[in-house]
N, C-alpha and C positions, 0 to 999 in steps of 0.2 A: 504494500500500499504505500502510495507516495503522492506528492503534490509537485506538478511541473512548474518551475520558475521561468525557464526560458528554453528555446529550441523545441524540436519535435522528435518523437520517438514512435516507432511502430512495434507493437507486440504481437507475435504469432504464437497461438497456442498449438500444442501437439496435434490437436484435432483438425487444425487448419484455419480456425477462426482468426482474423486479424483485427486490431484496433489501433488508431493513431491517437496519440496524445500531444497536447501542446500547452502553451502557457495558460495557467489558471485551472487546468484540469487535475482532478483527483484521480489517480489510476490504481487499479487492483490487478495484480498479475500473479495468480497462484502458481504453484508449482506445475511444471510441464509446459514451459514456454521458451521462446527465444526472443531477443529484442535487439534493435538496432536504431541508431540515430539517423534521421532523415535530414539530408542537406549538409551544409557546411558549418552551421551554427552549433556550437556545443549545447547539449541538452543537459540542463541543471535540474536535478529531482531532489526533493527532500524525501528520503525514504525513512519511515518510522516504524515499519512493521516487518517482521520476517528476518532480522538480522541474526538472531539466535540460531537459526537453522541454515543460514546462507552457505551454499556450496558444500553442503553435507549430503552424503548418500543415504 
């Protein structure tokens, strides 16, 4: 879960659904996704949930 301050990001779920987030959006990206920055502007996100399990199998 996070809040996008600047830039744009696309999140693609393992099932194929995609969603794009931009400034002012609150995003929820549960496990089972890939994400990338769209364009040349850095994407700055305040991420406040999920850190305890980040990158664990």
